[in-house]
C-alpha positions as CSV (number, residue, x, y, z in Angstrom):
1,X,-10.7,21.3,-11.1
2,X,-13.3,18.8,-9.9
3,X,-10.6,16.3,-9.0
4,X,-8.7,18.9,-7.1
5,X,-11.8,19.8,-5.1
6,X,-12.4,16.2,-4.3
7,X,-8.8,15.8,-3.2
8,X,-9.1,19.0,-1.0
9,X,-12.2,17.6,0.6
10,X,-10.4,14.3,1.3
11,X,-7.5,16.2,2.7
12,X,-9.8,18.1,5.0
13,X,-11.5,14.9,6.2
14,X,-8.2,13.1,7.0
15,X,-6.7,16.2,8.6
16,X,-9.7,16.5,11.0
17,X,-9.0,13.1,12.5
18,X,-5.5,13.9,14.1
19,X,-6.8,17.3,15.2
20,X,-9.6,15.6,17.2
21,X,-7.3,12.9,18.5
22,X,-4.8,15.4,19.8
23,X,-7.6,17.5,21.2
24,X,-8.8,14.5,23.1
25,X,-5.2,13.9,24.4
26,X,-5.1,17.5,25.6
27,X,-8.5,17.0,27.5
28,X,-10.5,19.4,25.4
29,X,-14.2,19.2,26.5
30,X,-16.3,17.1,24.0
31,X,-18.5,20.0,23.0
32,X,-15.4,21.8,21.5
33,X,-14.1,18.9,19.5
34,X,-16.0,19.9,16.5
35,X,-14.2,23.2,16.4
36,X,-10.9,21.5,16.6
37,X,-11.9,19.2,13.8
38,X,-12.9,22.1,11.6
39,X,-9.8,24.0,12.5
40,X,-7.5,21.1,11.6
41,X,-9.4,20.5,8.3
42,X,-9.3,24.2,7.4
43,X,-5.6,24.7,8.2
44,X,-4.3,21.7,6.4
45,X,-6.5,22.1,3.4
46,X,-5.6,25.8,3.1
47,X,-1.9,24.8,3.2
48,X,-2.4,22.1,0.6
49,X,-4.3,24.6,-1.7
50,X,-1.5,27.2,-1.3
51,X,1.2,24.6,-2.1
52,X,-0.8,23.5,-5.1
53,X,-0.9,27.2,-6.3
54,X,2.9,27.3,-6.1
55,X,3.6,28.7,-2.6
56,X,6.5,27.1,-0.7
57,X,5.4,24.8,2.1
58,X,7.0,27.1,4.7
59,X,5.0,30.1,3.6
60,X,1.8,28.1,3.1
61,X,2.2,26.8,6.7
62,X,2.7,30.3,8.0
63,X,-0.4,31.6,6.2
64,X,-2.5,28.6,7.2
65,X,-1.5,28.8,10.9
66,X,-2.0,32.6,11.0
67,X,-5.5,32.1,9.4
68,X,-6.3,29.5,12.1
69,X,-5.0,31.8,14.8
70,X,-7.1,34.7,13.5
71,X,-10.2,32.6,13.2
72,X,-10.0,31.2,16.7
73,X,-9.4,34.6,18.3
74,X,-13.0,35.2,17.4
75,X,-14.3,31.7,18.1
76,X,-12.6,31.4,21.5
77,X,-14.0,34.8,22.6
78,X,-17.5,33.7,21.6
79,X,-17.2,30.3,23.4
80,X,-15.5,31.8,26.4
81,X,-12.6,29.4,26.1
82,X,-8.8,30.1,26.0
83,X,-7.6,30.3,22.4
84,X,-5.0,27.5,22.6
85,X,-7.7,25.0,23.3
86,X,-8.6,25.2,19.6
87,X,-5.4,26.4,17.9
88,X,-2.9,23.8,19.3
89,X,-5.0,20.9,18.2
90,X,-5.8,22.5,14.8
91,X,-2.1,22.9,13.8
92,X,-1.1,19.3,14.7
93,X,-1.9,18.0,11.2
94,X,0.6,20.4,9.8
95,X,3.6,19.1,11.9
96,X,6.4,18.2,9.5
97,X,6.7,14.5,10.3
98,X,8.0,13.4,7.0
99,X,10.9,15.8,7.0
100,X,11.8,15.0,10.7
101,X,11.7,11.3,9.9
102,X,14.0,11.7,6.9
103,X,16.4,13.7,9.0
104,X,16.6,11.0,11.7
105,X,17.0,8.3,9.1
106,X,19.9,10.2,7.4
107,X,21.6,10.7,10.8
108,X,21.1,7.1,11.8
109,X,22.4,5.9,8.5
110,X,25.5,8.1,8.9
111,X,26.0,6.6,12.4
112,X,25.8,3.0,11.0
113,X,27.5,3.3,7.6
114,X,29.6,6.5,7.9
115,X,29.1,9.9,6.6
116,X,28.8,10.7,2.9
117,X,28.1,13.9,1.1
118,X,24.7,12.7,0.1
119,X,23.7,11.7,3.7
120,X,25.0,15.0,5.2
121,X,23.1,17.0,2.5
122,X,19.9,15.0,3.2
123,X,20.2,15.4,6.9
124,X,20.8,19.2,6.7
125,X,18.1,19.8,4.1
126,X,15.4,17.8,5.9
127,X,16.4,19.2,9.3
128,X,16.3,22.8,8.1
129,X,12.9,22.1,6.3
130,X,11.6,20.7,9.6
131,X,12.9,23.8,11.5
132,X,11.4,26.3,9.0
133,X,8.0,24.6,9.1
134,X,8.0,24.5,12.9
135,X,9.0,28.2,13.1
136,X,6.2,29.0,10.6
137,X,3.7,27.2,12.8
138,X,4.8,29.1,15.9
139,X,4.9,32.5,14.3
140,X,1.6,31.9,12.5
141,X,-0.1,31.2,15.8
142,X,1.6,34.0,17.7
143,X,1.1,36.8,15.2
144,X,-2.7,37.3,15.1
145,X,-3.2,37.9,18.9
146,X,-0.2,40.1,18.9
147,X,-1.6,42.3,16.2
148,X,-5.2,42.3,17.6
149,X,-4.4,42.8,21.2
150,X,-1.3,45.1,21.0
151,X,-3.1,48.1,22.6
152,X,-4.0,46.2,25.8
153,X,-2.1,47.3,28.9
154,X,0.2,44.8,30.4
155,X,-0.8,45.4,34.0
């Protein structure tokens, strides 16, 4: 248990770095970078813990991004800042780069060496995994404000 806690803390630390980096690319004011770092660390660590407990990566991503969306509905209101300032940078560490990379490698290998059942299977499997995770990220960020602000008038 102690080793897992240490790994979760390292995961949080390394996940905060890309969150802050992308927040800086998106021109987030410096005083809000700490919130982006905490959001990225929280989201990725929560997803890692959920995966460790046996939840599939897609559902773990959905839960973690929904938790970040819910958390930053409150923080953004308190800081008088639009919510995407925090949430977009916080979910960046959960982007499925490994699956997207493996999809592209399989497709490029099919282009160079010809299609085989193994390569087609790898491309489809990794491509669908990438798509599912990206959809989970999108829905996870969209669901909390829709639930909390559903009684607001449109006009």
